[in-house]
C-alpha positions in Angstrom: 6.9 -9.9 -0.3 5.0 -9.6 3.0 1.3 -8.5 3.2 2.1 -5.1 4.7 4.5 -4.3 1.9 2.0 -5.4 -0.7 -0.6 -3.1 0.9 1.9 -0.1 0.9 2.8 -0.7 -2.8 -0.9 -1.1 -3.8 -1.8 2.1 -2.1 1.0 3.8 -4.0 -0.8 2.8 -7.2 1.0 -0.5 -8.0 -1.8 -2.6 -9.6 0.4 -5.8 -9.5 0.8 -5.5 -5.8 -3.0 -5.1 -5.3 -3.6 -8.1 -7.6 -1.1 -10.1 -5.5 -2.8 -9.1 -2.3 -6.2 -10.0 -3.8 -4.9 -13.3 -5.0 -3.4 -14.1 -1.6 -6.6 -13.4 0.4 -9.6 -13.6 -1.9 -10.5 -17.2 -1.0 -10.0 -16.6 2.7 -12.1 -13.4 2.7 -14.9 -15.1 0.8 -14.8 -18.2 3.0 -15.0 -16.2 6.2 -17.8 -14.0 4.8 -19.7 -17.1 3.7 -19.3 -18.7 7.1 -20.8 -15.7 8.8 -23.6 -15.1 6.2 -24.4 -18.6 5.1 -24.9 -17.4 1.6 -22.5 -17.5 -1.3 -23.9 -14.5 -3.2 -23.9 -12.3 -0.1 -20.3 -13.5 0.6 -19.3 -12.4 -2.9 -20.8 -9.0 -2.3 -19.1 -8.6 1.1 -15.8 -9.7 -0.4 -16.0 -7.0 -3.0 -16.9 -4.4 -0.4 -13.8 -5.5 1.7 -11.4 -5.1 -1.2 -13.0 -1.8 -2.1 -12.5 -0.7 1.5 -8.8 -1.6 1.2 -8.5 0.6 -1.8 -10.4 3.5 -0.3 -9.3 3.3 3.3 -6.1 1.2 3.3 -4.1 4.2 4.3 -5.8 4.0 7.7 -4.2 0.6 8.3 -2.3 0.8 11.6 1.3 -0.2 10.6 1.9 -1.5 14.1 -0.5 -4.4 13.4 -0.3 -7.3 11.0 -2.4 -7.1 7.9 -4.3 -10.4 8.1 -6.2 -9.8 11.4 -7.0 -6.3 10.2 -8.4 -7.7 6.9 -10.5 -10.3 8.7 -11.8 -7.7 11.0 -13.0 -5.8 7.9 -14.7 -9.0 6.6 -16.4 -9.5 9.9 -17.6 -5.9 10.2 -18.8 -5.8 6.6 -20.6 -9.1 7.0 -22.3 -8.0 10.2 -23.3 -4.7 8.4 -24.8 -6.8 5.6 -26.8 -8.9 8.1 -28.1 -5.8 9.8 -29.2 -4.3 6.5 -30.8 -7.6 5.5 -32.7 -7.8 8.8 -34.2 -4.4 8.1 -35.6 -5.6 4.7 -38.8 -7.6 5.1 -38.6 -11.1 3.6 -41.4 -11.8 1.1 -43.4 -15.0 1.4 -42.1 -16.1 -2.0 -38.5 -15.9 -0.8 -39.3 -18.1 2.2 -41.1 -20.7 0.1 -38.3 -20.8 -2.4 -35.7 -21.3 0.4 -37.8 -24.1 1.9 -38.1 -25.8 -1.5 -34.4 -25.6 -2.1 -33.7 -27.0 1.3 -36.0 -30.0 0.7 -34.1 -30.9 -2.5 -30.7 -30.9 -0.9 -29.4 -34.4 -0.3 -29.4 -35.5 3.3 -27.0 -37.7 5.2 -23.8 -36.2 4.1 -21.2 -35.8 6.8 -20.7 -32.2 5.8 -24.4 -31.6 6.3 -24.2 -33.2 9.8 -21.3 -30.9 10.7 -23.0 -27.8 9.3 -26.2 -28.7 11.2 -24.2 -29.1 14.4 -22.4 -25.8 13.9 -25.7 -24.0 13.1 -26.9 -24.9 16.6 -24.0 -23.2 18.3 -24.2 -19.7 19.5 -22.7 -17.3 16.9 -19.8 -16.4 19.2 -18.7 -20.0 19.5 -19.2 -20.8 15.8 -17.2 -17.7 14.7 -14.4 -18.4 17.1 -14.1 -22.0 16.1 -14.1 -21.0 12.5 -11.3 -18.4 13.0 -9.0 -20.7 15.0 -9.8 -24.2 13.8 -10.7 -23.7 10.2 -8.6 -20.6 9.4 -5.7 -21.4 11.7 -5.5 -18.1 13.4 -3.9 -17.8 16.8 -5.9 -16.9 19.9 -4.3 -13.5 19.8 -5.2 -12.9 16.1 -8.8 -14.1 16.7 -9.0 -11.9 19.8 -7.9 -8.9 17.8 -10.6 -9.6 15.2 -13.4 -10.2 17.7 -12.4 -7.6 20.2 -11.8 -9.9 23.2 -8.8 -11.3 25.1 -7.2 -14.7 24.6 -8.9 -16.2 27.7 -12.3 -15.5 26.1 -11.2 -17.1 22.9 -10.0 -20.2 24.7 -13.3 -20.4 26.6 -15.4 -20.1 23.5 -13.4 -22.7 21.7 -13.6 -25.1 24.7 -17.4 -24.6 25.1 -18.0 -24.7 21.3 -16.1 -28.0 21.0 -18.0 -29.5 24.0 -21.3 -28.4 22.6 -20.4 -30.1 19.3 -19.3 -33.3 21.1 -22.6 -33.3 23.0 -24.6 -32.8 19.9 -23.0 -35.6 18.1 -23.3 -37.9 21.1 -27.0 -37.2 21.4 -27.5 -37.9 17.7 -25.9 -41.4 17.8 -22.4 -40.5 16.5 -19.3 -41.9 18.1 -17.3 -39.1 19.7 -13.7 -39.3 20.9 
């Protein structure tokens, strides 16, 4: 059954349809939220908010669109709302010290760490676009629908983001092809 039909059935009260929709997208929703937020706990909170929004406002889904880009737009908006709310709360000194202590314990030298460090240096727009298209496999059109820009902008962000990654790795002694 396709995503749109599962949504229709879940909005009509079919708990099995909602469970199937959740099972189909929970990992993707969490992964995208974690990529934006950089925090697993916050990503879990945002994921829950996204699925609650589907239950509460799923009827507002535009049937002329496909479900997945709409869902990922919800994730993006909820994650950005979370970041805005967090920015308004002052960070205590203890939180900062705890985060620094945790970072110093994390093992270094892992290839994943090198990629994460390189990605962290990219502008958010490039990082997010690369994540949507390269990691999640969305088309330029789907990414554009989520980010609110045209396919040319998506292509430019991917090209510039990849170039910035190549430059970063070249500067840091890694062989780049």
